[in-house]
C-alpha positions as CSV (number, residue, x, y, z in Angstrom):
1,M,-8.9,-11.8,11.6
2,E,-5.5,-11.6,9.9
3,L,-4.6,-8.7,7.8
4,I,-1.4,-7.7,6.0
5,A,-1.6,-4.0,5.6
6,E,0.5,-0.7,5.3
7,V,-0.1,2.0,8.0
8,K,-1.2,5.3,6.3
9,S,-2.1,7.4,9.2
10,V,-3.0,7.6,13.0
11,S,-5.4,9.7,15.0
12,K,-6.5,9.8,18.6
13,S,-10.2,10.2,19.7
14,D,-11.8,9.4,23.0
15,G,-8.6,7.9,24.3
16,I,-8.3,5.4,21.5
17,L,-5.7,5.3,18.7
18,N,-7.1,4.9,15.3
19,Y,-4.7,3.5,12.6
20,I,-5.9,3.9,9.0
21,V,-4.3,1.0,7.0
22,S,-4.5,-0.3,3.5
23,N,-4.3,-3.9,2.3
24,E,-2.7,-5.0,-1.0
25,G,-5.9,-4.3,-2.9
26,G,-6.2,-0.8,-1.6
27,E,-9.0,-1.6,0.8
28,I,-9.0,0.7,3.8
29,F,-9.6,-0.4,7.4
30,N,-9.7,1.5,10.7
31,L,-7.7,-0.5,13.2
32,K,-8.2,0.5,17.0
33,I,-6.0,0.1,20.0
34,H,-5.7,1.5,23.5
35,P,-2.5,3.6,23.8
36,N,-1.4,1.9,26.8
37,D,-1.2,-1.5,25.0
38,G,2.5,-0.9,24.3
39,M,2.6,-1.6,20.6
40,D,5.0,0.4,18.5
41,I,3.2,0.7,15.2
42,Q,4.8,3.2,12.8
43,I,3.3,5.0,9.7
44,G,4.7,3.9,6.4
45,K,5.5,0.3,7.5
46,I,3.6,-3.0,6.6
47,Y,2.5,-5.2,9.4
48,K,0.7,-8.5,9.9
49,F,-2.1,-7.7,12.1
50,D,-4.2,-10.1,14.3
51,C,-7.5,-8.4,15.1
52,S,-10.6,-9.0,16.9
53,V,-13.7,-8.0,15.1
54,K,-16.6,-6.6,17.1
55,Q,-20.1,-6.3,15.4
56,G,-22.4,-3.5,16.3
57,E,-23.9,-0.4,14.7
58,R,-20.6,-0.2,12.8
59,T,-18.0,-3.0,12.6
60,S,-14.8,-2.2,14.5
61,Y,-11.4,-3.9,14.3
62,W,-9.2,-4.1,17.4
63,I,-5.5,-4.9,17.2
64,L,-4.4,-7.9,19.2
65,K,-0.9,-8.3,17.7
66,A,1.1,-6.4,15.1
67,K,4.3,-7.9,13.6
68,D,6.6,-5.9,11.2
69,V,6.9,-7.9,8.1
70,L,10.6,-7.1,8.2
71,E,10.8,-9.5,11.2
72,F,9.8,-12.5,9.2
73,E,12.2,-14.8,7.6
74,L,13.3,-13.8,4.0
75,K,11.0,-16.0,2.0
76,Q,7.9,-14.9,4.0
77,R,9.1,-11.3,4.0
78,D,9.6,-11.3,0.2
79,E,6.0,-12.5,-0.3
80,Y,4.6,-9.8,1.8
81,L,6.7,-7.0,0.5
82,R,5.8,-7.8,-3.1
83,K,2.2,-7.4,-2.4
84,F,2.8,-3.6,-1.8
85,Y,6.0,-2.5,-3.5
86,K,7.8,-2.8,-6.8
87,S,10.3,-5.7,-6.5
88,S,13.1,-7.6,-8.3
89,V,11.9,-9.7,-11.2
90,I,13.3,-12.8,-9.3
91,S,12.4,-13.9,-5.9
92,I,14.7,-13.2,-3.0
93,E,15.1,-17.0,-2.6
94,D,16.3,-17.3,-6.2
95,E,18.6,-14.3,-5.7
96,E,20.1,-16.1,-2.8
97,K,20.7,-19.3,-4.7
98,E,22.4,-17.4,-7.6
99,I,24.8,-15.5,-5.1
100,N,25.6,-18.8,-3.5
101,K,26.5,-20.2,-6.9
102,Y,29.1,-17.6,-7.4
103,I,30.4,-17.8,-3.8
104,S,31.1,-21.4,-4.6
105,K,33.3,-20.4,-7.5
106,L,35.7,-18.6,-5.3
107,D,38.9,-20.7,-4.5
108,N,40.9,-18.1,-2.7
109,K,40.4,-19.0,1.0
110,I,40.6,-15.5,2.4
111,V,38.6,-13.8,-0.2
112,K,35.8,-16.5,0.1
113,E,35.8,-16.3,3.9
114,L,35.5,-12.6,3.8
115,T,32.7,-12.6,1.2
116,V,30.8,-15.3,3.0
117,K,31.1,-13.5,6.4
118,L,30.0,-10.1,5.0
119,I,27.0,-11.6,3.0
120,D,26.0,-13.4,6.1
121,K,26.4,-10.4,8.3
122,Y,24.1,-8.3,6.2
123,R,22.0,-11.1,4.7
124,D,18.6,-9.7,5.4
125,R,19.4,-6.3,4.1
126,F,21.4,-7.5,1.2
127,F,18.5,-9.5,-0.3
128,T,15.8,-7.0,0.5
129,Y,17.2,-3.5,0.0
130,P,17.3,-1.6,-3.2
131,A,20.5,-0.7,-4.9
132,A,19.6,3.1,-4.7
133,A,17.0,5.3,-3.4
134,K,16.0,6.4,-6.9
135,M,18.6,6.1,-9.7
136,H,18.7,2.4,-10.5
137,H,17.4,-1.0,-9.2
138,A,15.3,1.2,-6.7
139,Y,13.1,-1.5,-5.6
140,I,12.8,-4.5,-3.2
141,G,15.5,-6.9,-3.8
142,G,17.4,-4.5,-6.1
143,L,20.7,-4.6,-4.4
144,A,21.3,-8.3,-4.8
145,Y,19.6,-8.3,-8.3
146,H,22.1,-5.6,-9.4
147,S,24.9,-7.7,-8.1
148,I,23.6,-10.8,-9.9
149,G,23.3,-8.9,-13.3
150,M,27.0,-7.8,-12.8
151,L,28.1,-11.3,-12.0
152,H,26.5,-12.6,-15.3
153,L,28.4,-9.9,-17.2
154,A,31.6,-10.8,-15.4
155,D,31.5,-14.3,-16.7
156,G,32.1,-13.0,-20.3
157,F,34.9,-10.6,-19.2
158,I,36.7,-13.3,-17.3
159,E,36.5,-15.6,-20.3
160,N,37.7,-12.9,-22.7
161,Y,40.5,-11.6,-20.6
162,P,42.1,-14.5,-18.7
163,Y,44.5,-12.2,-16.8
164,L,41.5,-11.2,-14.6
165,D,41.5,-13.0,-11.2
166,K,38.0,-14.3,-10.9
167,N,38.2,-14.3,-7.1
168,Y,38.6,-10.5,-6.9
169,V,36.1,-9.9,-9.8
170,Y,33.3,-12.1,-8.3
171,A,34.0,-11.0,-4.7
172,G,34.4,-7.3,-5.7
173,I,30.9,-7.5,-7.3
174,M,29.2,-9.2,-4.5
175,L,30.7,-6.8,-1.9
176,H,30.9,-3.5,-3.9
177,D,27.6,-2.2,-2.6
178,I,27.4,-4.0,0.7
179,G,27.8,-0.6,2.3
180,K,24.3,0.4,1.1
181,S,23.1,-1.9,3.8
182,I,24.1,1.0,6.1
183,E,23.9,3.9,3.6
184,L,20.1,3.3,3.1
185,S,17.4,3.3,5.6
186,G,15.5,0.2,4.6
187,P,14.0,-1.9,1.8
188,A,11.1,0.3,1.0
189,N,10.8,4.1,0.8
190,A,14.5,4.2,1.3
191,E,16.2,7.4,2.2
192,Y,20.0,8.1,2.9
193,T,21.0,7.7,6.5
194,L,23.2,10.2,8.2
195,E,26.2,7.8,7.9
196,G,25.3,7.3,4.2
197,Q,25.4,11.1,3.6
198,L,28.5,11.9,5.5
199,I,30.7,8.8,4.5
200,G,28.9,7.0,1.7
201,H,28.7,3.4,0.7
202,L,32.2,3.0,-0.9
203,V,34.0,3.9,2.3
204,I,31.5,2.2,4.5
205,G,32.1,-1.0,2.6
206,A,35.8,-0.7,2.9
207,I,35.4,-0.2,6.7
208,E,33.2,-3.3,6.9
209,I,35.8,-5.3,5.1
210,E,38.4,-4.2,7.6
211,K,36.1,-5.1,10.5
212,V,35.5,-8.6,9.3
213,A,39.2,-9.1,8.4
214,M,40.1,-8.3,11.9
215,E,37.6,-10.8,13.3
216,L,39.0,-13.4,11.0
217,G,42.7,-12.5,11.5
218,Y,43.2,-11.4,7.8
219,Q,43.6,-7.7,8.4
220,N,47.2,-7.4,7.0
221,T,46.8,-9.5,3.9
222,K,47.0,-8.6,0.3
223,E,43.5,-9.9,-0.3
224,V,42.0,-7.4,2.2
225,L,44.0,-4.4,0.7
226,L,43.0,-5.3,-2.9
227,L,39.3,-5.7,-1.9
228,K,39.2,-2.5,0.0
229,H,40.8,-0.7,-3.1
230,M,38.1,-2.2,-5.3
231,L,35.3,-0.9,-3.1
232,I,36.6,2.6,-2.7
233,S,37.4,3.0,-6.5
234,H,34.4,1.3,-7.9
235,H,32.8,4.7,-9.0
236,G,35.9,5.3,-11.2
237,L,36.4,8.9,-10.9
238,P,36.6,11.4,-7.9
239,Q,33.7,13.4,-9.4
240,F,31.6,10.3,-9.1
241,G,32.4,9.6,-5.5
242,S,35.6,7.5,-5.8
243,A,38.2,8.0,-3.2
244,K,40.8,6.6,-5.7
245,K,40.8,5.7,-9.4
246,P,40.8,2.0,-10.1
247,L,44.5,0.8,-10.2
248,T,44.1,-2.9,-10.6
249,P,42.6,-4.8,-13.6
250,E,39.8,-6.2,-11.3
251,A,39.1,-2.7,-9.8
252,L,38.8,-1.3,-13.4
253,V,36.5,-4.1,-14.7
254,L,34.3,-3.6,-11.5
255,W,33.8,0.1,-12.4
256,Y,32.8,-0.7,-16.0
257,I,30.5,-3.6,-15.2
258,D,28.9,-1.6,-12.4
259,T,28.3,1.2,-15.0
260,I,27.0,-1.1,-17.6
261,D,24.4,-2.9,-15.4
262,S,23.1,0.3,-13.7
263,K,22.5,2.1,-17.0
264,F,21.3,-0.8,-19.2
265,R,18.9,-2.2,-16.4
266,V,17.2,1.3,-16.3
267,L,17.2,1.6,-20.1
268,G,15.4,-1.8,-20.4
269,E,12.7,-0.7,-17.9
270,E,12.2,2.6,-19.8
271,L,12.1,0.8,-23.2
272,E,9.4,-1.5,-21.9
273,K,7.2,1.5,-21.3
274,T,8.0,3.0,-24.8
275,E,6.1,2.4,-28.0
276,S,8.1,1.3,-31.0
277,G,9.1,4.2,-33.3
278,S,9.3,6.7,-30.5
279,Y,11.6,7.9,-27.8
280,T,11.9,7.1,-24.1
281,E,11.5,9.7,-21.5
282,S,14.7,11.4,-20.3
283,I,16.9,8.9,-18.6
284,G,18.9,10.3,-15.6
285,V,21.5,7.5,-15.5
286,I,22.2,8.1,-19.2
287,D,23.0,11.7,-18.9
288,K,19.2,12.5,-19.3
289,A,19.3,11.2,-22.9
290,K,16.1,10.1,-24.6
291,I,16.8,6.8,-26.4
292,Y,15.0,5.8,-29.6
293,K,13.1,2.5,-29.8
294,P,13.1,1.1,-33.3
């Protein structure tokens, strides 16, 4: 029997490990295994279980194999994760297509190679991780979906303000939160890692750009310097975590676009839950304001 299920708890009786798991419909199963079978099955994770079914006075299920769904290819992983967790409104496959569309718009060789290398390096995390543990886009695929929303906004800014260099705007958006691949612990039930707490994704992202630049031989280029500046300044002000204030047009627009998408996406989600003629609940990312829905 095959079973996709989340591990809820584990207990030991008569020398047997009993894993209590729940499938997508909430149905509960008790899966058994001998402790010396060498399988590392962790509470809170989702696995694809291959089980043998033994009939008797009470049906029992014995684990033959257990594969963490995060070990599957992106498309399959997306399918499994969506059964259990809130996810981006577009599939991971479509997110990847959209990101690739904007990568193709880059015509600065160094900027493009850096962007491709970094997205590829953290591909599995970039397309499955949330953009935050709680505040905004806090769901499967939220990190890439947030970047896509920002890219769409950037099109209008670039059209209206032709002095903006599209290479830095698009690349800065795609890379601005790449550090969250390290700052956060995983795609679901995400917490902040020790590195995330002590360093933070702005600086982590700049460090990652420097690492990839050294691999490609671009470490002393203007492109690397400007991209690193964009990442460490994209929260705008020191009180919001920025190491520097934005000091280039592209860094400045990155800050504003990031702010717009993070706030308006959450606002839209709250408005969906709100009846016309009433107020939303207090929205944390909008200074805890309650917004009226006409």
